C-alpha positions in Angstrom: -11.6 13.8 34.3 -11.6 13.3 38.1 -11.5 16.6 39.9 -10.4 18.0 43.2 -13.0 19.9 45.2 -11.3 23.2 44.2 -11.2 22.2 40.6 -14.8 21.2 40.6 -15.7 24.7 41.8 -13.6 26.1 39.0 -15.4 23.9 36.5 -18.8 24.9 37.8 -18.0 28.6 37.9 -16.4 28.6 34.5 -18.8 26.4 32.5 -20.5 29.2 30.6 -17.3 31.1 29.9 -15.6 27.8 28.8 -18.4 27.0 26.4 -18.0 30.3 24.7 -14.2 30.0 24.7 -14.5 26.6 23.1 -16.4 28.0 20.2 -13.8 30.7 19.7 -10.8 28.5 20.3 -11.8 25.6 18.2 -9.4 22.7 18.7 -7.0 24.8 20.9 -3.3 25.4 20.6 -2.5 21.9 19.5 -3.9 22.2 16.0 -2.5 24.0 12.9 -2.0 27.4 14.6 1.6 28.1 15.0 2.8 26.8 11.6 3.8 29.6 9.2 3.7 29.5 5.4 7.4 28.9 5.3 7.0 25.8 7.5 8.5 27.3 10.6 6.7 26.4 13.8 5.9 28.2 17.1 5.2 26.1 20.2 3.6 27.3 23.4 5.3 25.9 26.5 3.6 26.6 29.8 5.0 25.7 33.2 6.1 27.1 36.6 9.7 26.1 36.1 12.2 26.8 34.6 12.7 30.4 35.8 12.6 33.0 33.1 16.4 33.2 33.1 16.8 29.5 33.0 14.3 29.2 30.2 16.1 31.7 28.1 19.4 29.7 28.3 17.6 26.5 27.5 15.5 27.9 24.7 18.4 29.8 23.1 20.4 26.6 22.9 17.5 24.7 21.4 16.6 27.4 18.8 20.2 27.7 17.8 20.1 24.0 16.8 16.5 24.4 15.3 16.2 27.8 13.7 12.8 26.9 12.2 11.3 26.3 15.7 10.3 29.0 18.1 9.5 28.2 21.7 7.1 30.6 23.3 7.6 30.1 27.0 4.9 31.2 29.4 6.0 30.8 33.0 3.9 31.1 36.1 5.1 32.5 39.5 4.6 29.1 41.2 3.0 25.7 41.0 -0.2 26.8 42.6 -0.7 29.8 40.2 0.3 27.6 37.3 -2.2 24.8 38.0 -5.0 27.4 38.3 -4.0 28.9 34.9 -3.8 25.4 33.3 -7.2 24.6 34.6 -8.6 27.7 32.9 -6.9 26.9 29.7 -8.2 23.3 29.7 -11.7 24.6 30.3 -11.3 26.9 27.3 -10.1 24.1 25.1 -6.6 25.7 24.9 -4.3 23.0 26.1 -0.7 24.2 25.7 1.4 22.5 23.1 3.9 21.5 25.9 3.1 21.8 29.6 4.7 21.0 32.9 2.9 18.3 34.8 3.4 17.1 38.4 3.3 13.5 39.6 1.0 12.4 42.5 -2.6 12.1 43.2 -3.8 14.5 40.5 -1.6 13.2 37.7 -4.3 11.4 35.8 -6.4 14.6 35.6 -3.8 16.5 33.6 -2.5 13.4 31.8 -5.9 13.0 30.2 -5.0 15.8 27.8 -1.5 14.5 27.0 -0.2 12.4 24.2 1.1 8.9 25.0 4.9 9.0 25.0 4.8 6.0 22.6 3.8 8.5 20.0 6.9 10.7 20.2 9.5 9.4 22.7 9.8 5.6 21.9 13.2 6.1 20.3 14.9 7.8 23.2 12.9 7.4 26.4 15.2 4.6 27.4 17.7 7.3 28.1 15.7 8.2 31.2 16.2 6.4 34.5 13.7 3.5 34.1 12.6 3.6 37.8 11.2 7.1 37.2 8.6 6.0 34.6 6.2 4.5 37.0 5.3 7.9 38.5 4.4 9.3 35.1 2.2 6.3 34.2 -1.6 6.8 34.4 -3.9 4.4 36.2 -4.7 3.0 32.8 -1.0 2.1 32.2 -0.1 4.9 29.8 3.2 6.7 30.1 1.8 10.1 29.6 4.7 12.4 30.5 8.5 12.6 30.3 10.4 13.0 33.5 12.8 15.9 33.4 14.0 16.5 37.0 14.0 14.6 40.3 13.9 16.1 43.8 13.6 15.0 47.4 12.7 16.1 50.9 13.3 17.0 53.6 16.4 19.3 53.6 17.1 22.7 55.0 18.9 25.7 53.6 21.0 27.3 56.3 23.1 30.4 56.9 26.5 29.0 57.8 27.7 32.6 58.6 24.9 33.0 61.2 25.6 29.6 62.7 29.2 30.6 63.1 28.4 34.0 64.6 26.2 32.3 67.2 28.7 29.5 67.9 26.2 26.9 66.9 26.7 23.5 65.2 24.2 22.0 62.7 21.7 19.8 64.5 22.3 16.0 64.3 19.2 14.7 66.1 15.9 15.9 67.6 17.5 16.9 70.9 20.2 19.0 69.3 17.5 20.5 67.0 15.7 21.7 70.0 18.9 23.1 71.6 19.9 25.0 68.4 16.3 26.4 68.1 16.3 27.6 71.7 19.7 29.3 71.2 18.5 31.0 68.0 15.4 32.3 69.7 17.4 33.6 72.6 19.6 35.5 70.1 16.5 37.0 68.4 16.4 34.8 65.4 13.8 32.4 64.0 15.3 29.0 64.1 13.7 27.2 61.1 11.4 29.3 58.9 8.7 26.9 57.9 6.3 27.6 55.0 3.4 25.5 56.2 0.7 27.5 54.4 1.6 25.6 51.3 -0.1 22.3 51.5 2.4 20.7 49.2 5.3 21.6 51.5 3.5 20.5 54.7 2.8 17.2 52.9 6.4 16.8 51.8 7.7 17.3 55.3 5.1 14.9 56.8 5.7 12.2 54.2 9.4 12.4 55.0 8.7 12.4 58.8 6.2 9.5 58.6 8.8 7.1 57.2 10.6 7.4 60.5 7.8 5.6 62.4 6.7 1.9 62.1 8.0 0.3 59.0 7.7 3.6 57.0 4.9 2.3 54.8 1.9 3.6 56.8 1.3 6.8 54.9 1.5 5.1 51.5 -1.0 2.4 52.7 -3.3 5.1 53.9 -3.1 7.0 50.7 -3.9 3.9 48.6 -6.9 3.1 50.8 -5.3 -0.1 52.1 -4.5 1.4 55.5 -5.9 3.9 58.0 -4.8 7.5 58.4 -5.1 7.3 62.1 -2.7 4.2 62.3 -0.3 4.4 65.2 2.8 5.3 63.1 1.0 8.2 61.5 -0.4 9.5 64.8 3.1 9.3 66.2 4.5 11.3 63.3 1.7 13.9 63.6 2.4 14.3 67.3 6.1 15.0 66.5 5.0 17.4 63.7 2.9 19.3 66.3 5.9 19.4 68.7 8.0 21.2 66.1 5.6 24.1 66.3 4.9 23.9 70.0 8.6 23.8 70.9 9.5 26.8 68.8 11.5 25.0 66.1 9.2 26.6 63.6 8.2 30.3 63.9 4.8 31.5 65.2 2.4 31.9 62.3 4.1 29.2 60.3 0.8 27.8 59.0 0.1 31.2 57.4 3.6 31.5 55.9 4.2 30.4 52.4 7.6 28.9 51.6 7.9 31.2 48.6 8.2 34.1 49.0 7.5 34.5 52.7 9.7 31.9 54.5 12.5 32.5 52.0 12.4 36.2 51.5 11.0 37.5 54.8 13.0 35.2 57.0 16.1 33.4 55.5 17.1 36.0 52.9 16.2 38.8 55.3 18.8 37.3 57.8 16.1 36.8 60.4 16.3 33.0 60.4 19.1 30.4 60.7 17.5 28.0 58.2 14.5 27.1 56.1 13.1 23.6 55.6 12.8 22.9 51.8 13.5 20.5 49.1 16.7 19.4 47.4 16.2 21.8 44.5 17.0 24.7 46.7 20.7 23.7 47.0 21.0 26.0 44.0 20.9 29.0 46.4 24.3 27.9 47.9 26.0 28.4 44.5 27.7 31.6 43.3 25.8 33.3 40.5 22.4 32.1 41.9 19.5 34.5 41.3 18.1 34.6 44.9 20.7 36.0 47.2 22.1 39.1 45.3 20.7 42.2 46.8 19.4 40.5 49.9 20.7 40.7 53.5 22.5 37.4 53.1 24.3 38.4 49.9 27.7 38.2 51.6 26.9 35.2 53.8 27.8 31.6 53.2 24.7 29.4 52.7 24.7 25.6 52.8 22.2 22.7 52.7 21.8 19.6 54.8 19.3 16.9 55.4 16.9 17.4 58.3 18.1 15.3 61.2 16.3 12.2 62.3 13.1 13.2 64.3 11.5 9.8 64.7 12.3 6.2 65.7 14.0 5.2 62.5 16.9 6.8 60.7 15.8 9.7 58.5 16.3 9.3 54.8 15.2 11.5 52.0 12.0 10.8 50.1 12.4 11.4 46.4 11.0 11.0 43.0 10.1 12.8 39.8 9.7 16.5 40.7 9.0 17.8 37.2 7.9 16.3 33.9 6.5 17.6 30.7 3.5 16.5 28.6 2.7 17.1 25.0 -0.8 18.0 24.0 -2.8 15.1 22.6 -4.0 17.6 19.9 -0.6 18.0 18.3 -0.1 16.7 14.8 2.0 17.3 11.7 4.8 19.8 11.9 3.9 20.9 15.4 4.2 17.4 16.7 7.5 16.9 15.0 8.8 20.1 16.5 7.5 19.3 20.0 9.1 15.9 19.8 12.5 17.5 19.1 12.1 19.9 22.1 11.0 17.1 24.4 14.0 15.1 23.5 16.3 18.1 23.9 14.9 18.7 27.5 14.8 15.1 28.5 18.0 13.5 27.2 19.8 16.2 25.2 21.7 19.4 25.8 18.7 21.0 27.6 18.9 18.3 30.3 22.6 19.3 31.0 21.9 23.0 31.0 19.0 22.5 33.5 21.1 20.1 35.6 23.8 22.8 35.9 21.3 25.2 37.4 20.6 22.7 40.3 16.9 23.5 39.9 16.5 19.8 40.2 18.5 16.7 39.7 18.7 15.0 36.2 16.2 12.3 35.2 18.5 11.2 32.3 21.0 8.4 32.7 24.6 9.5 32.9 24.0 13.2 33.5 25.2 15.1 36.5 25.7 18.8 37.3 28.9 20.4 36.1 30.0 22.8 38.8 33.1 25.0 39.0 35.8 23.8 41.4 36.0 27.5 42.4 32.7 27.3 44.2 32.6 27.8 47.9 33.6 24.6 49.7 30.3 24.7 51.7 28.3 24.8 48.4 30.3 21.9 46.9 29.9 19.9 50.0 26.1 20.7 50.1 25.6 19.5 46.5 27.4 16.3 47.3 25.5 15.7 50.5 22.2 16.2 48.8 23.2 14.0 45.8 24.2 11.2 48.1 21.0 11.6 50.2 18.8 11.3 47.1 20.7 8.2 45.9 20.1 6.6 49.3 16.3 7.4 49.3 14.0 4.4 49.9 10.5 5.9 49.8 8.7 8.1 47.2 8.1 11.8 47.9 4.6 12.0 46.4 1.6 10.0 47.4 -0.6 8.1 44.9 -4.3 8.0 45.7 -7.7 7.7 44.2 -8.5 10.9 46.1 -7.0 13.4 43.7 -7.6 16.2 46.3 -5.4 14.4 48.8 -2.5 16.9 48.7 -4.8 19.8 49.7 -6.8 17.7 52.2 -3.7 16.4 54.0 -2.2 19.9 54.0 -5.3 21.3 55.8 -5.2 18.4 58.3 -1.5 19.1 59.1 -2.2 22.9 59.5 -5.0 22.1 61.9 -2.7 19.8 63.9 0.0 22.4 64.0 -2.6 24.9 65.3 -3.6 22.6 68.2 -6.1 20.1 66.9 -5.9 16.5 68.1 -3.6 14.5 65.7 -5.6 11.2 65.7 -8.9 12.9 65.3 -7.7 15.1 62.4 -6.0 12.3 60.6 -9.1 10.1 60.8 -11.0 12.7 58.7 -8.9 11.5 55.7 -10.1 7.9 56.0 -12.1 7.0 52.8 
């Protein structure tokens, strides 16, 4: 298994503990544990999404159809916490029966413990949009996970009520973005609350931004090792990235602000910011009945979502791809494998896919599935969902980078934070050259 520097440190620090745990755990959670004498099965499903509430709806529907199968869902607070927990479980030889897996540079690391989808999904995987399967295929050509949700960047969640109170229009280009930001600051508000402490979010924004310079391919060429990180288009994109901080579009201290909970809770939901850059999944916060705004300072405000305006030389388009997929433990066999196969099919192409799509946590990976929203929703929310849907359909470049450097997400995030804090863009980017 190739490891990121952080994961190597975990492996080194946990080696002794892991050795003992392996003796205790035996073959881990994928063996016969979880099969009762009456043949009923309990499966452990670990992930950072769905939320607890969303998981309950999905699992209740599945268990109603399959009363002999119990899904034990163990959700983490966020992707970062989840991956740390998953690393520890893998070290202890306790790979979850079903686990969430991200695409990108570290995919092969976690796919190493996954069952080839040929073993359980061959009969129904053609119900998934075929273009999505490349991103869940290992470097050895194995489709090791099942896409569940797609997502894209870069969008922003905004407070329409605040925009109206300040007499402002949504920005349509870089100049109007600067003007809106200046007016917001003058009125005592943060313009766009940026969570740049999260490497994944800084990366998402920069990947999107980089496609607006040159032919849009420079960042993918650099990630693959076929191009240079200090190529002219990437330096130009990094310079524009720095301007967003220097010109006050993003708040002071943005590089020490996480998107969740800080940018969301301390700025947008606290009614201290006009907007928050984020991914397409957050359009769910515009809908009535969402779990985020009740009890917050914006509970009675109208929220919307729009694509970030063009900030470079080329027209801005969303970058998109698989945001969430699931893998089945390679240790599964017998009744547990049969049960896990049913649950995977339910999530990927069955009723679970529709339930999840309706939450707007992400966009469906299955063919012919779309969110079913009430016509009574606020018009801004309905318009936002349509705008985001259209933007994702028009996307031309992938959101996640593929690289032999499986620590690239963190490494690029640090470089972008340094640039935002005043480091020279070309010099910083050059540190990523392999």
